[in-house]
Residue, then its C-alpha position, 0 to 999 in steps of 0.5 A: m128600145c125598152g119595149a123591144r127588149m121586153i118583147r124580145a124577153q117575152i119571146d125568148g121566155t115563150r121559146e124557153e117554156r116550149r123547150m121545157s114543155d117538149l122535154a117534159p114527156a121525155e123526162r117522164r119516160l126516162s123517170d118511168a124507165l128508171e122506176r121499172i129498172a128499180r122495181r126489177l132490181e128489187k125483185g131480183g131480176a137482171v136488167q137487160k142490156p139494150s141492143r144496138g140502135a136503141v135509145f134509152g132501151l126504147g124500141a130495143r129487143p132483149d137479147p135472146g140468150p141469158d147472161p153466161e154468168q147468170a146461167a152458171t149461177i142458175a146451174s149451180l143453184r139447181e145442182a145445190l137444190e138437187k143435192e138438198r132434195a137428195a139429202n132430204a129424201q135420205l133423211s126422210e127415209r131414215v126417219h121412216q126407218v126409225k119410226q118403224r123400229q120404234e113402233t116395233t119396239i113399242a109393240q114388243l114392250e107393250r106385249r111384254l108389259a101385258r104378259l108381266t101384268e098377267q103374271l103379276d095378277l096370277q101371282s097376287l091371286e096365288m099369294l092370296r090363296l096361300k094366305k087364306a090356306n095358311a090362316k085356315l091351317m093356323e086355325s085348325n092347328s090351334g083347335l087341335r092343340d086345344a083338343q089335345a090339351e083337353g085329352f081327346p082330339d076331335t075327328i072333325l078337327v083332325n079332318k079340318s086340319i088335314s084339309a087346311e094343310l092340303e089346301a096350303l100345300q096346293a096354294e104353295r104349289r100353284a105359287e111355285m108354278a106361277e113363279m116358274e112360268e114367269i122365269l120361263a117367260e123371261l128365258k124364252p126371248l133370250l133363248a130365241a135371240e141366241a138361236r138367231 
């Protein structure tokens, strides 16, 4: 009897092994399906509900219509996306307008800077001429004083003195004209702004 029990135990063990080997493919399919579900959930996709008559989702066709809750979420997300696109378009337009204003302002300031630089150069030139003319005038007047002290003024010295004085007056006039042009250049934009 001991031998029969051993034979019976071996037969039962073999049957058990067969059952286990029959369950291995089903177990493999089940673990593959669970892995697919996990991957889909990680990607953010929804798991489809199996249709009637499907076992573990095998052989089942997916439902043709989306879940109403998902459809509502998608619709609200699309609406939010459209609002953001509209806001983005408005902001882009505003940025464009600001850039245009800045470019216009910069161009105006550059023109004004160029005009003021030109005026400053002109005034510097006139001031240099005025200094030279005044130096000549001072030299001529000094020569006239010396000639007067000796008792006889030289006609050449008198002519030099008069021409130096004339040059000084002309340089002073040009400096005044340059200053007047500068004042007028500053007034023109103000008058144009008031006319608008």
